[in-house]
C-alpha positions, 0 to 999 in steps of 0.5 A: 349751735349758734344760727345767724338769722339774715332778715334782707327787707326789700328787694336790694336785701333779697338781691344780697342774699343772691351775692352772699348765696353765690360766695357761700357755694365755695366758702368752707366755714362761715365764721362763728356760726354753724348754719344761717336762717335768710328771711327774705321780708316784702310785702310785693308777692310779685316782686323778680328779685325776691323769687329768683333768690328764693328759688336760688337759696332752694337749688342751693338746699339740695346742693348743701345735703348732697355735695357739703363734704366735698368741700362746696356749699359746706354751709348749711341754711336753714328756712324759718318756718318752712318758708325764705320768703315771708310776706306783709300783710297789706291787705284790709278785706280785699283791699291793699290800699294804705286807706283800707289798712289802717280803717280811716272811713270806719274812723270818719263813722266813728266818735268825735274823737276818732274823726279828728283822727281821721282828719289828722291821719289825712293832714299827714298822708295829704301827699302824693308818692314819687309816682304821682299817686295820692299815699292815701291810695296807694297799693301796697302790693306792689311794695311801699315805692320808696315811701318810709313814712308809710312803710313804717306803719305796717312793719310796726304791725307786722315786726311784732307778729313775725319775732314772736314767730322767730324761735333764738337760743340764746347764741343766735344773733340777727344781721338785717339787710336794707337799703335807706334809700327806698321804702320797703327796707328804709322802712322796716329795718327801724321797726323789727329794731324798735321792737326787739330792744323795746318790745310790749308783750305783743310782740313776745313773751320772752322779752329778756331774750329779744333784748339780749339777741346780738344784732348788726345791720348792713344799710346800702345807701344809694348805689344806681339811679332810675332812668325816667319813665312816667307815672313810675318812681323819681330817682331824684328822692333817693338823696333827700330820703337818704339824708333823713334816714341818717339823721334818724339812725342817728338820733335813735339807733345810736348816740354819738357822746364823745363826738367822735364821728364815724368811729366809735359810739359808746352806746348802740341798740346795734352791735355792728353797722355797716353803710354800704354807698358807692358812686351814685352814677348807675340806673337799673336798666328798668324802672318798674313799680311793684305788681306783675309787669309787662315783658318782665322776666319769668320771676316777676317785675323789679328782676333787677340786675346785681350790682356792685355795691349788693356785692360788697353787702355780702362781703359785709356779712362774712366781715361780721360773722368773722368776729368774735368780740363784737359787743354792743356799746362799741358799735365801729363803723368799717370801711370796705373799700376798693382802690381806683387803679384806673378801675372807671375804664376798665371795672373793677377788679380783686386787685383794686380791692383792699388786700384783706377783702381779697384774701378773702374772697381771691380764692372763693372766687377762683373756685367758683369760677372752676367749677362753673367752666367744669360743669358746664353742658358743653366743656363737660360733654366735650371732656367725656368724648375726648375720653380723659383719664380723670372722666374714666377715672372718675366714671363720668358719664351723661347719666351721673351729671347733677341737673340742680349742680348745674342749674346753679352755676348757670345761675352764678354764670348769668350773675357773673356777667351781670356784675361785670356789666352793669353800673360800676363792674366788676370782673370775678377772677378766673381760672383758666383751664386749658392746662388743668386736665394734668393735674385731675389725671394724677388727682383722680387715678384712685377714684375708678369706679367711685358710684358719685363722679360728680361728688369727687369731682368737686372735691379734687377742684376744691384742692387747693393745688389744683385751683 
């Protein structure tokens, strides 16, 4: 059975996985794959987006084991080497500064040739980060802080070791999700791809397997800004970095011999590449570097809210897995866009999206809305207290509710609220449940005495005629 390894590099990649996991909760099957392996890669172990997504995945994993026969949580997810988070080792002994990672001091004490190398390194990395920190003194355990030139050095080393630990089979595929305007994701994706398509014997012994693995990628272009803050990132650097990255991709990842830009490329190291972008007009609520910060969420610093572009990137995953005829050397750029019907005033709704996208997610989001409302503590307690027939038929009580399921739906509600209040506002469709009790009474009347009432409730909510 084939697996899709989704390598989400950096904070933006983690937040796309968060959106994807929400959609998977009500998706019957993920295209041509029997299961997915989400892999969260970052140098900053305190990254809030990373840790929140990890907890959501752990919760989903349990719900898949308990409730997948209901039609919800049907896609199986699996850890790679028993973990969802895979941290990039940026420390040399006790220091995480870049100069110590490359052992600059040791080079300066060796031969004249090594000293010349040290001088060249000092010249190449003589600048400062957007936060005003000398590049050689950058503490990388807080992430690469928007410096892909540093990140590429570290991520190349990491990719060598990481790829050797992946138990790839012949039918498995890899899908990268990264931002293109920061540090970790922008540096990590090209480093991984270089090792896969031009591997060394140190990277992996079965090089033919590695080179033959199908690879797709989703790259997020700038889709948010940063509020001005002293000694923090400067969002004005996003666009120049993106232009540089796009030029690199054009010359090193795909080539356009027919000069047919943005439609068809004859030679490529990828089977499919998606660029996701949106109006660059919304700020993150905070401007934080990596690492622990004051007054942050329980998950750590950079626990940023969900953005519409991340949601669209999750939809690109669905597009990728739905295509059974993906071939290398026929890379296509696909447009996923929405229609502006006064969207600036009222926010984006599913009716503003392309018809194919609306068909893809309309039912999924409605089922999630239905589940979210019915499994809220207040709604369920109220239904039980009013003794609706379906609550008796399903033997529902205070005692047989599922805490992990309710926690997941709380996360869904938070995600849904963030999408409609942050940046390019998106409103998930909702279902009016006021008149649904009669349908539930009818559907549940033959299930009296069922041991697991919540599981049966989910089976009923999953039926099209109920939605």
